[in-house]
Structures are given as C-alpha cells and as structure tokens.
C-alpha positions in Angstrom: -12.7 7.6 31.0 -11.3 4.0 30.9 -9.5 3.4 27.8 -9.7 -0.3 28.2 -13.6 -0.2 27.4 -12.8 0.5 23.9 -11.3 -1.8 21.2 -7.6 -1.0 20.1 -8.9 -0.6 16.8 -11.2 2.2 17.9 -8.4 3.8 20.0 -6.2 4.0 16.9 -9.0 5.1 14.6 -9.7 8.0 16.8 -6.2 9.2 16.8 -5.8 8.6 13.1 -9.2 10.1 12.0 -10.4 12.4 14.8 -6.9 13.5 16.0 -5.2 13.8 12.3 -2.4 11.7 13.5 -0.4 10.4 10.5 1.8 7.5 10.5 4.8 9.3 11.3 3.3 11.3 14.2 1.7 8.0 15.3 5.1 6.5 15.5 6.6 9.6 17.5 3.6 9.4 20.0 4.4 5.6 20.6 8.0 6.4 21.3 7.2 9.4 23.5 4.5 7.8 25.4 5.1 4.0 25.0 1.5 2.7 24.6 -2.1 3.9 23.6 -3.3 4.4 27.0 -0.5 6.9 27.8 -1.3 8.8 24.7 -4.8 9.4 25.6 -3.8 10.3 29.3 -1.1 12.8 28.2 -1.6 16.3 29.4 -1.3 19.4 27.1 2.0 20.4 28.0 3.4 17.1 27.2 1.9 17.2 23.9 3.1 20.5 23.2 6.6 19.6 24.0 6.7 17.3 21.2 8.9 19.1 18.5 6.7 19.9 15.3 3.4 19.0 16.8 2.0 22.4 17.4 -0.8 23.7 19.4 -3.6 22.9 16.9 -2.7 19.2 16.5 -1.9 18.9 20.3 -5.4 20.0 20.8 -6.9 17.4 18.6 -4.9 14.6 20.2 -5.8 15.9 23.8 -9.5 15.9 22.9 -9.4 12.3 21.1 -10.7 10.7 24.3 -14.1 12.3 23.5 -14.3 10.7 20.1 -13.7 7.0 21.4 -17.5 6.4 21.2 -17.8 7.4 17.6 -14.5 5.7 16.7 -16.1 2.3 18.2 -19.2 2.7 16.1 -17.1 3.2 13.0 -14.9 0.1 13.7 -18.2 -2.0 14.6 -19.7 -0.8 11.1 -16.6 -2.0 9.3 -17.1 -5.4 10.8 -20.9 -5.4 9.6 -19.7 -4.7 6.2 -17.2 -7.6 6.4 -14.2 -4.9 6.2 -11.6 -6.3 8.4 -9.5 -3.7 10.4 -5.8 -4.2 11.0 -3.8 -2.2 13.5 0.1 -2.3 14.4 -0.8 -4.2 17.7 -2.4 -7.1 15.8 -0.6 -10.5 15.5 -1.6 -10.7 12.0 -0.5 -7.3 11.0 1.8 -7.6 7.9 5.5 -7.9 9.1 6.7 -6.5 6.0 4.9 -3.1 6.8 6.9 -2.7 9.8 9.8 -2.2 7.9 8.4 1.2 6.5 9.4 4.4 8.2 5.9 5.2 8.3 3.6 1.9 8.5 -0.1 2.7 8.6 -1.1 2.6 12.3 -4.4 1.0 11.0 -5.7 -0.1 7.8 -8.6 -1.9 6.1 -9.1 -5.0 3.9 -11.7 -6.7 2.1 -10.9 -10.4 1.1 -7.6 -11.7 2.1 -3.9 -10.5 2.8 -0.8 -12.1 1.4 0.1 -14.9 3.5 3.5 -14.7 5.3 4.8 -18.0 4.0 4.0 -17.1 0.5 6.2 -14.6 -1.8 4.6 -11.3 -3.2 6.1 -9.3 -6.0 4.5 -5.9 -6.9 4.2 -4.9 -10.5 4.1 -1.3 -11.1 4.3 1.1 -14.1 2.8 3.9 -16.0 -1.1 4.5 -16.2 -0.4 5.6 -19.9 1.2 2.1 -20.9 1.4 1.0 -24.5 -0.2 -2.0 -25.6 3.0 -3.7 -25.6 3.7 -2.6 -22.1 0.3 -4.1 -21.1 0.9 -7.4 -22.8 4.1 -7.8 -21.1 2.7 -7.0 -17.7 -0.2 -9.5 -18.2 2.4 -12.2 -19.3 4.8 -11.5 -16.4 2.1 -11.4 -13.8 0.6 -14.8 -15.2 4.0 -16.4 -15.2 4.7 -15.5 -11.4 1.4 -16.4 -10.4 1.6 -19.8 -12.0 4.7 -20.1 -9.8 2.5 -19.4 -6.6 3.8 -15.7 -6.1 1.1 -13.3 -5.1 0.9 -10.1 -7.4 0.5 -6.7 -5.6 -0.2 -3.5 -7.3 -2.4 -0.4 -7.2 -5.5 -0.9 -9.2 -4.4 2.2 -11.5 -5.1 2.3 -15.4 -2.3 0.7 -17.3 0.5 -1.5 -15.8 -1.4 -1.9 -12.5 -4.6 -3.2 -14.0 -2.8 -5.4 -16.6 -0.6 -7.1 -13.7 -4.0 -7.8 -11.7 -5.7 -9.2 -14.8 -2.6 -11.2 -15.6 -2.4 -13.0 -12.1 -6.3 -13.6 -12.1 -6.3 -15.3 -15.5 -3.4 -17.5 -14.5 -5.6 -18.6 -11.5 -3.4 -16.8 -9.1 -3.6 -14.3 -6.4 -3.5 -10.5 -6.7 -3.9 -7.7 -4.2 -4.6 -4.0 -4.6 -3.5 -1.2 -2.6 -5.8 1.7 -3.0 -5.3 5.4 -2.8 -9.1 5.7 -1.8 -11.7 4.2 0.2 -13.5 1.0 -0.9 -16.8 3.0 -1.8 -14.7 5.1 -4.1 -12.8 2.8 -6.4 -10.6 4.8 -8.9 -10.8 4.4 -11.7 -14.5 3.7 -11.9 -14.2 1.2 -14.8 -12.0 -0.9 -12.5 -15.0 -1.7 -10.0 -15.8 -5.0 -11.5 -12.2 -5.8 -11.3 -11.9 -4.6 -7.5 -14.8 -7.0 -6.9 -13.0 -10.0 -8.4 -10.0 -9.3 -6.4 -11.8 -9.5 -3.2 -12.7 -12.9 -4.1 -9.1 -13.8 -5.7 -6.8 -11.9 -3.4 -7.8 -8.7 -1.6 -8.1 -4.9 -1.5 -6.3 -2.8 0.8 -6.6 0.9 2.1 -5.5 2.9 5.0 -8.5 5.1 4.5 -12.1 5.3 5.2 -14.6 3.7 2.9 -15.9 7.1 1.9 -12.6 8.6 0.9 -12.1 9.7 -2.6 -9.0 9.2 -4.7 -6.6 12.0 -4.8 -2.9 12.5 -6.1 -1.7 12.7 -2.7 -3.2 9.6 -1.5 -2.2 7.6 -4.5 1.2 8.7 -3.9 1.1 7.8 -0.2 -0.2 4.3 -1.1 2.9 3.5 -3.3 4.9 2.8 -0.1 2.3 0.1 1.0 2.6 -1.4 -2.3 6.2 -1.7 -2.2 6.1 -2.6 1.7 3.6 -5.5 1.2 6.1 -7.2 -1.6 9.2 -9.0 -1.5 10.5 -7.4 -4.6 9.2 -4.9 -7.3 9.0 -4.9 -11.1 8.6 -1.8 -13.2 6.4 -3.1 -16.1 6.7 0.1 -18.3 7.9 3.5 -17.3 8.1 6.8 -19.1 10.0 10.0 -18.0 6.9 11.5 -16.4 5.7 8.3 -14.2 6.1 10.1 -11.0 4.4 7.4 -8.9 6.6 4.7 -10.2 9.6 6.6 -9.5 8.1 7.2 -6.0 7.8 3.4 -5.7 11.4 2.9 -6.7 12.7 5.3 -4.1 10.8 3.4 -1.3 12.0 0.1 -2.8 15.6 1.2 -2.4 15.2 2.8 1.1 14.0 -0.5 2.2 16.8 -2.5 0.5 14.3 -4.3 -1.6 15.2 -5.7 -5.2 13.7 -3.6 -8.1 13.5 -5.1 -11.5 12.6 -3.2 -14.8 11.5 -4.8 -18.0 13.3 -3.7 -21.0 11.3 -5.4 -23.8 10.4 -2.8 -26.4 13.0 -0.3 -25.3 14.3 -0.5 -28.8 11.4 0.5 -30.6 11.7 3.6 -32.7 10.5 6.7 -30.9 10.1 4.9 -27.4 10.8 7.2 -24.3 13.2 5.4 -22.1 14.0 8.3 -19.8 12.2 6.5 -16.9 13.8 3.1 -17.7 17.2 4.8 -17.7 16.3 6.6 -14.5 15.3 3.6 -12.4 18.5 1.8 -13.8 20.5 4.7 -12.5 18.7 4.2 -9.0 19.6 0.6 -9.0 17.0 -1.4 -10.7 18.0 -4.5 -12.5 17.3 -4.9 -16.3 15.4 -7.8 -17.3 13.6 -9.2 -20.3 10.3 -11.2 -20.4 12.2 -14.5 -21.6 14.2 -14.6 -18.4 12.2 -12.4 -16.0 10.4 -15.2 -14.1 13.4 -17.1 -13.4 15.5 -14.4 -12.3 12.7 -12.9 -10.0 11.9 -16.2 -8.5 15.5 -17.1 -7.7 15.8 -13.7 -6.0 13.2 -14.4 -3.6 14.8 -17.8 -2.3 
C-alpha cells in the first residue's frame, strides 16, 4: 500500500483512532521510526521491541494500514462539516502545544485558533463557583479582553463559563478546549455559548465529534488549556477542585506563570484550602484591582 496516497491527517487519525495510539505512544513511535511512513511499514517484531507497547497494541498499530480508507473518509467528512483538522506536521499547528510532554498528534477546531502574535491567558477554577467567584472571573476576563488578550478555558460550569462570557461581553476572543467531541457539548446548557464561541473565538477538541464527555477526558483536556496559553489564572478554587490542581501541575511543569485571585478569601466560612495549595505550588496571589496590570506585564 502506498501511504502517500493518503493525507497526513488520515494517517495520524488511523493511528490515533484505530490503532489506539495516544499522544505519548505517538511520540515514542516517531522517535523510534522517524516518520509516519516508517511507522506504517514497521514489522511486528519491531513494534513488539518497543518497551510497554505489548502484543495487543502492537497488533492494532500493525493493522492500521488497513484502516486508511476509512480514516480518509472521516477526515473528508470533517472538512464537509467545516471542522478543521490539525496535526503535528502542519505549519499552523500551535507552537505552544509542542512544549507539552504529550502534545496531541491531531486535534479538531471549529472557528479559529489563538494567533501566534497575540497573547492568551487561561482562566480556570471550580465548577461549583460562588456568585462572587463568578463575578470576579467575568470581570477579569473582560479586563484582559479589552487589552487584546485572548481567554482560554474549558467550557465547564462555574469559572470556565464565566471567563468565556466575560471575554465575549467585552468584545474579545475566547477559546474553549473540550473534554468531548463537538456533537456532545458538556454541559448541555452551554451549547448556545459554544455556538457563540465559534464566531468569537473557537472550539478545540482532540476527540471525534461523537465522543461523549467523561472525567478522564476532561482531565486530559486540562493540559491543552494550559498549553494553549501564555499564563494561567485560577479564578476560584476549593479543596476538592482536582481539575484546577491538575492544571496547576501542568502549568508549573511547563514553567508558565500561574496566578490565583484571592478576592473574597477573607469571607467568613470560605474554603481556602485550594488557594493555599496552589500558592504552595508556586501560584502568585493577586487581587482584581491589580490583576490585569500584573498579568499584562508578565506577558511582555
């Protein structure tokens, strides 16, 4: 079979979807074989020789050349739906993703991506945000948007939703990284917001459109939210905000600045364990009054 007859996106999708090759395994295969053609031409003993791959996964990868026609049909169907496909081999693949230990070999987008010459800040936090936390996130996102900073978040309830809304209200751009496919927006009540984001920013997912949301996929998308941003702000966090803490770990692994809003931390009965945790990890405490100036100066 002549691999060159198929688009790069189809080749990568065949490995990703039919071969069940995740981002880390994809990187391992590229290091071992050097290019896509060599991966598809690899003998079984060469695949079995890769530590941790195993017989079952090796068999899937070995058989991937038989799935290229179906993979090409899928990629063509994405184009028909005006869903753009990006692979690590494309010139317009976001350069910030390459800083990740496990960049997505392929991902999909509706709308646009943040421009390389523009700054982007992720605003993340609890999906159980208080009314005060929601208000702070809306205000901060709006302030940054007015300074031509794009806002990135995850379309989840609470802080994520507030950040997207704040940026849009201010006439700025906002981008949502999904833990599902485009046909299964989660939460469902954010579908109108997702539609608006396509026009005023973009939606990004590394999953096929029919993929349903799950805790594991939502956790995996955190790295892309951080990866697509120049800095990260925690809008509100409680002790059980595991997703936000995961984003914090990713942020510090990449050497990016993380800030945490401390407005409202002095309210009676406020759970500040999450705030204390991210500060211990290295997050810089800021208040809404000086947040925009501090963040903008850190992006220079």
